[in-house]
N, C-alpha and C positions, 0 to 999 in steps of 0.2 A: 037244511044249514047251522048250526047252529050259532048263540053270538061270538062266545066266545073266538073261533074256528077264523068264523066274516075275519074278527077284526084280527088275526091271527095278517091274512089274504091278506087285506089294508096297510096294516105296518111293513110287512113284506113287500108288500110293489110299490110306497113311498121310496120305501130306504132301499131300492135295487133301482129304482128309478133315478133316487140325489147320487145312489154312486156312482152313476151309470153315466149321469149328465159331467158330477166330475172327472172321473175320465176322457171323455170327448173334449172335454175342455181343454184339459191339459195337452191332450194331443193336436187340439186349436181346430176341429169338428163344429164345434161348440159353442157358441157364445154365453155358456151358466144353465142357461135351462133350456128346456123344452117348447120346440112350436106348434104347438098344437095347432088339430083342422076339425075342428067335432063335424062336418062332413066330412072329413076320413076317419073319422072314428065311428061313424053309423056304418064305411064302408065294411071295415073291419069287422063289427060284430056282425057283418053277413055273408064275410065272406071268411073266418073263425071256423067253422062247422067241416068246413075242406079241407085247409089249411088243416086242422088237428087232424083231421082221416091222415092225411100223407106226411103227416111227423110223426108222430107218439111213435109207429112202426120203429121208427127210425133210434128213439132215447137208445134204447141199449145199448147200438152200434154207431150210430152217429150225435150223443148227444147234443155237441156243438154246433154240431147242422140242424137239427132239429133244432134248436132255441136262435140259432142267428140268421137260419131264414128269412125270418117272420121281417130282420132290419129291414132286407131284401124289398120280402116284398109292401112296409112303410114307402121305404126310397121311389121302389113304383108307379108307389100309387100317390107320390109326390107329386110327380112331373106330369101323371096326367093329368091331376090336380091342375096345377101350374098351366101346360100347353094348351089339353082342350080338354076342360071339367065340360062343357058343353057337349061334350060329343060321348063323356063316359058318365055322364050324372045318375042318367038312371040304370045303369044296368047294377044287378045285385054283386053277382062274384066279382068283386075284383083279382083273386087270388091267382081266379083261371086265367087272366090274360098274362099273367109272370108265367107261375106250371106251365100250361099247354104249351109252349114250340117248343121247349126243351124237354121237358119233362119237371118235378121233381129237385131233382137230384144239382142235372145245370140250369137252375132256379139261380141261382148268384149271377153266373154267368148270363146272363139269357138283360135279365134286366142292368145289369155295368154296363153289357155292351151294346144295347137294343132300349134300353128308354136312358137311364144317364149318358153315352159315349165314354165312356171313358175305354183307349181297346183294354184287353186281360192285360198285355205286361208294363199297362206305363207305370208311375210315376204316384198318379194319384191314384189307380185300382190300388197299388201292393199300399198306399200308406192307405186308404181307404179297407180294406180287407183282412189290416192289421189291429188296426181299434177296433175293428168287428169281432174279430179274431177273439182280441183280451176281453173285450163286454161279456162275451157266449163265457169263457172262461168266467169270469169274475160270478155269473151264476147264476154258472156249477158251485163255485166252491159257498155261497150264500145257501143256493138247494141242500148241499148236501152238506152243510153248516146244524139244518134244521132236525136231519135228524130222519126224514119223515120217512115211514115205511113207503118200499118201492112197489109197486101200479097199484100202491092204497086212491081210496075216493082221493082224502087231499092232495093227494100225490098228483089226481088229472087235476086239482081247482088248482093247485101250484102250478102246473107247467102252463095252466094256460092263461093264468097272470104275467108268469114272466114273457109270454109269446107276446101278449097284447101290449107291454113291454118296448120288448124290441118295435115291434108296429110301429109303432108313438118313435124310439126310437129313430128309428129309418127314416120315419118324415121328419123329421126334427135336422138329422143332415145333409139327407140333400133341397130342403130348405134354406138351411143356414149357408147349402153349399153355392144356391139360387141368387142368393144373396138379401132373401126375406130376413127380418127381426124384429120385436118387437117395440113398439114403437107410444107413447103416450097421446093419448087420443082425452080434444075436448068435444065432446057431447052429449050436453043438460049433465052428466056422469061422469066424474074419470074415470078413468081403463086403460088394458091394453089392446092393441092389434096390432097384429101382424100382419109388417106391407112391406113390400119390396125396393 
C-alpha cells in the first residue's frame, strides 16, 4: 500500500472515531473518549478475519449491520474481559463466541441478551440500539463522501478500518456502562489507566 493511501486510511479512521465518540457522548453513552484495552484490540486482530468473512457479503444489502455488528462484538468482548478474562484470554477467535450461538444475523441479540444482560424490549436496549444505528449511519455517510469505488481494494481496507473502530466503540460503550473510566495515576510516569 502506498504512503498516500495509508495516510488517507489513518486520517479517515481518526476522524470517524472522533465523530462517533462525540455522537455517543451526546447520547450520554460515553464520556468524551474511547476506553481502549490493548488485550481486546489483540483479540480483534485475531478475530477480524472471521468477522470479515461473515460481514463482507452483507455490505450490499445490509451495510449498517455489516458495520454495526462489530460494535456488538466489542461489547461482548468487554463483558468477557471484565467478568472472566482468565477463562477466555487464551482463546484466539472471540468473534465465534458471539456469532456461533445464533449466527451472524442475530449476533446483536445474543450479545445484548446473553452477555450484556438487557431484555431485547427494554428501554436500555432501545437506547443502545438507537445509538449504534446512528453511528453506523454516520459511518456510511462518511464512507460515501470519500467516493471510493465499491468492491475495490481500497473499499475493503476502508471497511476493515471502519469495523475496527466499531469494535473499539463497542468495547468503550460496554466498559462505560460497567462504570469504567480513565483516571490519572502516578507510577513514576504520569499517565492514564482505565479503572472501575
